[in-house]
FIRO-874998 format. One line per 8 residues: number of its first residue (from 0); their letters; for each residue x negated, y, z negated of C-alpha. Coordinates in nm, 4 decimals, always signed. Each point is the difference from the previous one (the first is absolute). Example, Ala and Ser with C-alpha at 12.3 -4.5 7.8 and 13.67 -1.06 7.14 Angstrom:
2
0	as	-1.2300 -0.4500 -0.7800 | -0.1370 +0.3440 +0.0660
This chain:
417
0	xxxxxxxx	+0.0000 +0.0000 +0.0000 | -0.1350 +0.3417 +0.0955 | -0.1013 +0.2288 -0.2841 | +0.0755 +0.3701 -0.0104 | -0.3609 +0.0741 +0.0920 | +0.0359 -0.2320 +0.3007 | +0.3054 +0.1993 +0.1078 | -0.1804 +0.3306 -0.0431
8	xxxxxxxx	-0.2906 -0.1311 +0.2067 | +0.2433 -0.1052 +0.2728 | +0.1571 +0.3459 -0.0046 | -0.3407 +0.1614 +0.0372 | -0.0761 -0.2237 +0.3012 | +0.3093 +0.1159 +0.1889 | -0.0781 +0.2095 +0.3076 | -0.0057 +0.3722 -0.0783
16	xxxxxxxx	+0.2058 +0.2205 +0.2305 | -0.0397 +0.3660 +0.0816 | +0.2958 +0.2299 -0.0544 | +0.0789 +0.0125 +0.3724 | -0.0369 -0.3768 +0.0429 | +0.2460 -0.0589 -0.2851 | +0.2533 +0.2432 +0.1499 | -0.0267 -0.1653 +0.3418
24	xxxxxxxx	+0.0575 -0.3448 -0.1490 | +0.3023 +0.1235 -0.1952 | +0.1620 +0.1556 +0.3048 | -0.0434 -0.3127 +0.2097 | +0.1711 -0.2201 -0.2588 | +0.3332 +0.1803 -0.0267 | +0.2644 +0.1052 +0.2490 | +0.2150 +0.3145 -0.0107
32	xxxxxxxx	+0.3601 -0.0410 -0.1069 | +0.2520 +0.0066 +0.2855 | +0.3317 +0.0839 -0.1710 | +0.1393 +0.3313 +0.1228 | +0.2576 +0.2482 -0.1212 | +0.1435 +0.3311 +0.1163 | -0.0119 +0.2912 -0.2388 | +0.0845 +0.3712 +0.0183
40	xxxxxxxx	-0.2973 +0.2062 +0.1147 | +0.0140 +0.1958 -0.3249 | -0.0660 -0.3239 -0.1935 | -0.3058 -0.1011 +0.2024 | -0.2793 +0.1375 -0.2190 | -0.2647 -0.2673 -0.0531 | +0.1745 -0.2584 +0.2168 | -0.1702 -0.1705 +0.2951
48	xxxxxxxx	+0.1493 +0.0674 +0.3407 | +0.0885 -0.3176 +0.1908 | +0.1297 +0.1562 +0.3237 | -0.1695 +0.3051 +0.1529 | +0.1813 +0.3328 +0.0041 | +0.0528 +0.1276 +0.3537 | +0.1347 +0.3447 +0.0791 | +0.3014 +0.0333 +0.2276
56	xxxxxxxx	-0.0411 +0.3782 +0.0151 | -0.2780 +0.2479 +0.0727 | -0.1279 +0.2030 -0.2942 | +0.0464 +0.2913 +0.0215 | +0.3146 -0.0507 +0.2013 | -0.0426 +0.3349 +0.1773 | -0.2504 +0.2821 +0.0368 | +0.0181 +0.1940 -0.3261
64	xxxxxxxx	-0.1651 +0.2931 -0.1670 | -0.2930 -0.0649 -0.2314 | +0.0287 +0.3460 -0.1580 | +0.2406 +0.2791 -0.0823 | -0.0269 +0.2573 +0.2790 | +0.1237 +0.0746 +0.3515 | +0.0507 -0.2298 +0.2984 | -0.0968 +0.1635 +0.3284
72	xxxxxxxx	-0.0951 -0.0543 +0.3621 | -0.3733 +0.0686 -0.0056 | +0.0099 +0.1560 +0.3484 | +0.2407 +0.2659 -0.1279 | -0.2608 +0.1573 -0.2300 | -0.2036 +0.1703 +0.2700 | +0.3084 +0.0880 +0.2029 | +0.1707 +0.1624 -0.3006
80	xxxxxxxx	-0.3179 +0.1427 -0.1600 | +0.0701 -0.2247 -0.3017 | +0.3393 +0.1592 -0.0760 | +0.2851 -0.2508 +0.0098 | +0.3662 +0.0228 -0.0888 | +0.1104 -0.2497 -0.2692 | +0.3203 -0.1627 +0.1254 | +0.0568 -0.2950 -0.2345
88	xxxxxxxx	-0.0879 -0.1507 -0.3355 | -0.0763 -0.3735 -0.0253 | -0.0369 -0.1555 -0.3477 | -0.0813 -0.3699 -0.0508 | +0.2968 -0.2200 +0.0876 | +0.1358 +0.2414 +0.2643 | -0.0518 -0.0259 +0.3759 | -0.0381 +0.3356 +0.1702
96	xxxxxxxx	+0.1021 +0.1074 +0.3488 | -0.2423 +0.0097 +0.2950 | -0.2440 +0.2868 -0.0372 | +0.0598 +0.2792 +0.2476 | -0.3052 +0.1542 +0.1712 | -0.1397 +0.2955 -0.1905 | +0.1530 -0.0984 -0.3321 | -0.1104 -0.1704 -0.3211
104	xxxxxxxx	+0.1776 -0.2272 -0.2462 | -0.0513 +0.0309 -0.3750 | -0.0861 -0.3591 -0.0956 | -0.0760 -0.1881 -0.3200 | -0.2154 -0.3012 -0.0827 | +0.1496 -0.3251 +0.1318 | +0.2569 +0.1681 +0.2237 | +0.0321 -0.1180 +0.3640
112	xxxxxxxx	-0.1906 +0.2192 +0.2423 | +0.2590 +0.1466 +0.2425 | -0.0083 -0.0977 +0.3635 | -0.2285 +0.2326 +0.1937 | -0.2297 +0.0860 -0.2926 | -0.3566 -0.1289 +0.0122 | -0.1686 +0.1709 -0.2972 | +0.0747 +0.0790 -0.3639
120	xxxxxxxx	-0.1699 +0.3048 -0.1526 | -0.0348 +0.0075 -0.3789 | +0.1944 +0.2765 -0.1691 | -0.3073 +0.1381 -0.1806 | -0.1455 +0.1481 +0.3233 | +0.3293 +0.1420 +0.1273 | +0.1662 +0.3357 -0.0697 | +0.3793 +0.0031 -0.0025
128	xxxxxxxx	+0.1998 +0.3188 +0.0439 | +0.3732 -0.0476 +0.0277 | +0.0630 -0.2353 +0.2918 | -0.3507 +0.0392 +0.1455 | -0.3133 -0.1931 -0.0928 | -0.3509 +0.1054 +0.0954 | -0.2379 -0.2910 +0.0577 | -0.3790 +0.0127 +0.0546
136	xxxxxxxx	-0.0972 -0.0679 +0.3600 | -0.2808 -0.2383 -0.0945 | +0.2122 -0.2757 -0.1551 | -0.0772 -0.3487 +0.1312 | +0.2441 -0.1588 +0.2429 | +0.1699 -0.3132 -0.1354 | -0.0884 +0.0779 -0.3617 | +0.1895 -0.1283 -0.3055
144	xxxxxxxx	+0.2299 -0.2453 +0.1790 | +0.0304 -0.3614 -0.1110 | +0.0749 -0.1937 +0.3163 | +0.2657 -0.2732 +0.0225 | -0.1557 -0.3407 -0.0747 | -0.3247 +0.1628 -0.1118 | -0.0020 -0.2078 -0.3201 | +0.1784 -0.3182 +0.1098
152	xxxxxxxx	+0.1181 -0.1159 +0.3420 | +0.3258 -0.1944 +0.0372 | -0.0811 -0.3715 -0.0041 | -0.3223 +0.0451 -0.1972 | -0.0840 -0.2406 -0.2820 | -0.0430 +0.2230 -0.3025 | -0.0572 -0.2498 -0.2862 | -0.1598 -0.3404 +0.0574
160	xxxxxxxx	+0.1243 -0.3237 -0.1528 | -0.2134 -0.0996 -0.2970 | -0.0177 +0.3556 -0.1330 | +0.0482 +0.0468 -0.3740 | +0.2336 +0.2961 -0.0052 | -0.1130 +0.3230 -0.1636 | +0.2110 +0.3171 -0.0408 | -0.1241 +0.1391 +0.3319
168	xxxxxxxx	+0.1168 -0.3145 +0.1820 | +0.3500 +0.0414 -0.1399 | +0.0080 +0.3591 +0.1195 | -0.1290 -0.1032 +0.3417 | +0.2674 -0.2692 +0.0352 | +0.2672 +0.2493 -0.0999 | -0.1329 +0.2554 +0.2523 | +0.0880 -0.2368 +0.2854
176	xxxxxxxx	+0.3431 -0.0770 -0.1439 | -0.0709 -0.3437 -0.1529 | +0.2395 -0.0607 -0.2898 | -0.1005 -0.3606 -0.0760 | -0.3257 -0.1925 +0.0004 | -0.0658 -0.3710 +0.0362 | -0.2541 -0.1019 -0.2634 | -0.1372 -0.3133 -0.1584
184	xxxxxxxx	+0.1629 -0.0889 -0.3290 | -0.1994 +0.0722 -0.3122 | -0.2687 -0.2523 -0.0917 | +0.0959 -0.1947 -0.3120 | -0.2981 -0.0344 -0.2336 | +0.0155 -0.2075 -0.3174 | -0.2483 +0.1016 -0.2696 | -0.1137 -0.1793 -0.3120
192	xxxxxxxx	-0.2555 +0.0456 -0.2730 | -0.1621 -0.2975 -0.1647 | -0.1171 +0.0032 -0.3591 | +0.1166 -0.0610 -0.3569 | -0.2010 +0.3066 -0.1020 | +0.2384 +0.2326 +0.1865 | +0.2751 +0.2026 -0.1655 | +0.2436 +0.2490 +0.1493
200	xxxxxxxx	-0.0183 +0.3701 -0.0908 | +0.2503 +0.0762 -0.2753 | -0.0646 -0.3268 -0.1813 | -0.2457 -0.0274 -0.2902 | -0.3351 -0.1538 +0.0837 | -0.0800 -0.3314 -0.1610 | -0.3530 -0.1100 -0.0910 | -0.2200 -0.0012 +0.3094
208	xxxxxxxx	+0.2719 +0.1400 +0.2270 | -0.0182 +0.2819 +0.2540 | +0.2711 +0.1867 +0.1864 | +0.0797 -0.1182 +0.3522 | -0.1251 +0.3037 +0.1914 | -0.0527 -0.2007 +0.3194 | +0.3758 -0.0417 +0.0424 | +0.0478 +0.3746 +0.0199
216	xxxxxxxx	-0.2999 +0.0615 +0.2239 | +0.1110 -0.2732 +0.2364 | +0.3623 +0.1125 +0.0065 | -0.1094 +0.3539 +0.0787 | -0.2191 -0.1110 +0.2887 | +0.2752 -0.2198 +0.1443 | +0.2646 +0.2702 -0.0354 | -0.2292 +0.2386 +0.1861
224	xxxxxxxx	-0.0189 -0.2546 +0.2819 | +0.3796 -0.0265 +0.0187 | +0.0282 -0.3590 -0.1249 | +0.2968 -0.1608 -0.1733 | -0.1477 -0.1214 -0.3293 | +0.1076 -0.3202 -0.1717 | -0.1558 -0.0017 -0.3462 | -0.0645 -0.3491 -0.1410
232	xxxxxxxx	-0.1303 +0.1477 -0.3252 | -0.2745 -0.1315 -0.2251 | -0.0632 -0.3715 +0.0502 | -0.1111 -0.2063 -0.2966 | -0.3391 -0.1653 +0.0236 | +0.1296 -0.3480 +0.0774 | -0.0087 -0.1909 +0.3259 | +0.3736 -0.0791 -0.0088
240	xxxxxxxx	+0.1023 +0.3630 -0.0576 | -0.2326 +0.1165 +0.2757 | +0.1371 -0.2556 +0.2470 | +0.3570 +0.0986 -0.0832 | -0.0730 +0.3714 +0.0492 | -0.1658 -0.0634 +0.3347 | +0.2937 -0.2118 +0.1163 | +0.2427 +0.2793 -0.0911
248	xxxxxxxx	-0.2113 +0.2533 +0.1843 | -0.0387 -0.2118 +0.3122 | +0.3763 -0.0531 +0.0181 | +0.0789 +0.3719 +0.0281 | -0.3128 +0.1852 +0.1159 | -0.2043 +0.0512 +0.3159 | -0.3194 +0.0368 -0.2049 | -0.1096 -0.0784 -0.3563
256	xxxxxxxx	-0.2574 +0.2232 -0.1692 | -0.1553 -0.1047 -0.3308 | -0.2347 +0.1815 -0.2343 | -0.2483 -0.2067 -0.1994 | -0.0153 -0.3733 -0.0597 | -0.1569 -0.0993 +0.3329 | -0.3382 -0.0954 -0.1425 | -0.1084 -0.3488 -0.1036
264	xxxxxxxx	+0.0249 +0.0279 -0.3773 | +0.1992 -0.2445 -0.2131 | +0.2791 +0.2577 -0.0500 | +0.0113 +0.1082 +0.3659 | +0.2920 -0.1964 +0.1414 | +0.0778 +0.1865 +0.3202 | -0.2586 -0.1862 +0.2055 | +0.1270 -0.3535 -0.0774
272	xxxxxxxx	+0.3615 +0.1202 +0.0122 | -0.0371 +0.1501 +0.3484 | -0.1894 -0.3079 +0.1164 | +0.2777 -0.2223 -0.1374 | +0.2574 +0.1911 +0.2088 | -0.2116 +0.0874 +0.3021 | -0.3639 +0.1005 +0.0411 | -0.2354 +0.2613 -0.1374
280	xxxxxxxx	-0.3273 +0.1477 +0.1206 | -0.2214 +0.1763 -0.2539 | -0.2247 +0.2524 +0.1666 | -0.3054 +0.1829 -0.1188 | -0.0021 +0.3486 +0.1531 | -0.3369 +0.1720 +0.0152 | +0.1302 +0.3011 -0.1914 | +0.0192 +0.1551 -0.3433
288	xxxxxxxx	+0.2465 +0.0138 -0.1710 | +0.2304 -0.2809 +0.1076 | -0.2314 -0.2783 +0.1132 | +0.2524 -0.2890 -0.0345 | +0.3112 +0.0176 +0.2209 | +0.2431 -0.2847 +0.0587 | +0.2212 -0.0655 +0.2993 | +0.2171 -0.2978 +0.0797
296	xxxxxxxx	+0.3576 -0.1214 +0.0334 | +0.2694 -0.1162 -0.2356 | +0.1904 -0.2230 +0.2357 | +0.0245 +0.2283 +0.3039 | -0.0177 +0.3253 -0.2010 | -0.3333 +0.1855 +0.0104 | -0.1696 +0.0525 -0.3365 | -0.2495 +0.2738 -0.0921
304	xxxxxxxx	-0.1850 -0.0114 -0.3308 | -0.2050 +0.2854 -0.1406 | -0.2345 +0.0158 -0.3012 | +0.1561 +0.0888 -0.3344 | -0.2302 +0.2892 -0.0876 | +0.2079 +0.3122 +0.0661 | -0.2505 +0.1837 +0.2215 | -0.0752 -0.3179 +0.1957
312	xxxxxxxx	+0.3722 -0.0547 +0.0559 | +0.0433 +0.3581 +0.1160 | -0.2931 -0.0097 +0.2423 | +0.0712 -0.3439 +0.1473 | +0.3687 +0.0771 +0.0483 | -0.0833 +0.3289 +0.1732 | -0.2626 -0.1552 +0.2260 | +0.1532 -0.3432 +0.0708
320	xxxxxxxx	+0.3635 -0.0286 -0.1088 | +0.0851 +0.3319 +0.1671 | -0.1034 -0.0996 +0.3573 | +0.1508 -0.3461 -0.0559 | +0.3341 +0.1564 -0.0980 | -0.0048 +0.2575 +0.2800 | -0.0672 -0.2770 +0.2521 | +0.2861 -0.2115 -0.1371
328	xxxxxxxx	+0.2289 +0.3049 +0.0170 | -0.0646 +0.0283 +0.3729 | -0.2352 +0.2988 -0.0047 | -0.2290 -0.0026 +0.3041 | -0.3335 +0.1638 +0.0726 | -0.3049 +0.0416 -0.2211 | +0.0960 -0.0747 -0.3612 | -0.3358 +0.1101 -0.1416
336	xxxxxxxx	+0.0314 +0.3129 -0.2164 | -0.1699 +0.3067 +0.1435 | -0.3391 +0.0755 -0.1544 | -0.1385 +0.3532 -0.0366 | -0.3669 +0.1027 -0.0032 | -0.0492 +0.2322 -0.2985 | -0.2896 +0.1397 -0.1967 | -0.1192 -0.1865 -0.3078
344	xxxxxxxx	-0.0287 +0.2063 -0.3161 | -0.1821 -0.2844 -0.1763 | -0.2984 -0.2323 +0.0193 | +0.0408 -0.3763 +0.0386 | -0.3500 -0.1392 -0.0537 | +0.0830 -0.3611 -0.0930 | +0.2264 -0.1527 +0.2673 | +0.1552 -0.3452 -0.0172
352	xxxxxxxx	-0.0683 -0.2844 +0.2428 | +0.3729 +0.0084 +0.0815 | +0.2116 +0.2750 +0.1517 | +0.1269 +0.2189 -0.2831 | +0.3273 +0.1883 -0.0130 | -0.0436 +0.2564 -0.2727 | +0.2519 +0.2485 -0.1346 | -0.0606 +0.3584 +0.1083
360	xxxxxxxx	+0.1688 +0.3366 +0.0246 | -0.0559 +0.3345 +0.1676 | -0.1513 +0.2825 -0.1997 | -0.1429 +0.3401 +0.0877 | -0.3793 +0.0086 +0.0133 | -0.2240 +0.2827 -0.1176 | +0.0004 +0.1450 +0.3532 | +0.3805 +0.0081 +0.0088
368	xxxxxxxx	+0.0260 -0.2914 +0.2439 | +0.1913 -0.3205 -0.0709 | -0.1965 -0.3066 -0.1053 | +0.0711 -0.3391 -0.1536 | -0.0455 -0.0832 -0.3658 | -0.0003 -0.3613 -0.1213 | +0.1322 -0.1554 -0.3188 | -0.2863 -0.0711 -0.2417
376	xxxxxxxx	+0.0692 -0.3728 -0.0494 | +0.0296 -0.2874 +0.2459 | +0.2180 -0.2077 -0.2337 | +0.3009 -0.1643 +0.1670 | +0.1928 +0.0080 -0.3280 | +0.0222 +0.3806 -0.0280 | +0.3354 +0.0825 +0.1565 | -0.0292 +0.3653 -0.1020
384	xxxxxxxx	-0.2751 +0.0326 +0.2617 | +0.2555 -0.0598 +0.2756 | +0.2333 +0.2655 -0.1414 | -0.2985 +0.2386 -0.0175 | -0.1004 -0.0678 +0.3598 | +0.1410 +0.1193 +0.3324 | -0.1440 -0.2798 +0.2090 | -0.2752 -0.2561 +0.0460
392	xxxxxxxx	-0.3507 +0.0426 +0.1358 | -0.1286 -0.2960 +0.1995 | -0.3666 -0.0702 -0.0694 | -0.1746 -0.2510 +0.2259 | -0.2173 -0.2752 -0.1534 | -0.3321 +0.1452 -0.1073 | +0.1013 +0.3569 +0.0922 | -0.1806 +0.2653 -0.2042
400	xxxxxxxx	+0.1862 +0.3316 -0.0133 | -0.1548 +0.3360 -0.0810 | +0.1935 +0.3136 -0.0838 | +0.0946 +0.1716 +0.3246 | +0.0178 -0.3189 +0.2098 | +0.3157 -0.0664 +0.2004 | +0.1940 -0.2993 -0.1311 | +0.3121 -0.1905 +0.1037
408	xxxxxxxx	+0.3089 +0.1008 -0.1975 | +0.3446 -0.1635 +0.0206 | +0.2630 +0.2341 -0.1490 | +0.2738 -0.1680 -0.2006 | +0.2429 +0.1890 +0.2264 | -0.1152 -0.2324 +0.2799 | +0.0599 -0.3110 -0.2119 | +0.3412 +0.0620 -0.1540
416	x	+0.2046 -0.0131 +0.3195
């Protein structure tokens, strides 16, 4: 029978994956959901578009004024020495009459340019006296007119399928008259926390217990990704209880996410429980924090297991569970969060042999320019460091950083959606 040390040695002999290799493997092992539903456009925030939005109209629908001013025939300026009679007033929502030669129309932003007019002159350069307006002769022909279809042509595809809808997408869909959107249904994610040492906030702590912060971190991340969350609660440290929880999750969820309990210790029951119901791969990722990551299946339901340390859970879920979930939701394109090159306001003289993802935030340097500061400890148990930070710096294996160097920074804003 294998001893615990034998198991640990086996774990250390597992192939070590880079961050990108692990993401690529994850994405090849799951398929996007295919169930669709129609929802009002106003309810589409955060949903994933299943059918592209195509415009049936041009936008703008007609030539319209980009400014408050006067609509004119440019050729009339020289002929009339810049003095034109104002014959009509056209606010937004009103269609004027054809512009007679030698006249001007008072026009407002968004109003249709009257037939015959080819230029709008801003009111600030004009002088109005009674029914006559004096306009400079050097105004540019064709100025300040938004042309029909300038933004969107009829028949154009304006939002691609696989887009996770942001506020601007909803406005764009509405601008072409789309009242309903066809989207993928929400991804159902079952979550569980393993450990007899866990207690819920509000309850007194027993000897050796800690509060289950991972539940709240994980729920927040999943809510930000638009998932439907099925909370399986705290699972007792027994094989039977763990198997039962996994069965319940697999029966109702598209994905199971667990925090803690995926190691090989005597009280870590997730590994044998998942293997009893399906299969489990334990991976070593060449990164710090969050070296051990688990992926497998409970029956046909994908399973993702993160370390129990709160910072490790946060980092691994942001870097691995996030692209996995986005892919399963039907999001297309590059799922890697955008990285910025920013100035280091610190020295990093003792790098790790693994890629490090360290907590950092923007501060103002002595010269008034923005630079990155890092949290003073590397510990993966200090959850307050994540609340202090505004993102993660990615430090390559063996990379020495000196103050002023440019470093890779992933803002949390790029990880929470």
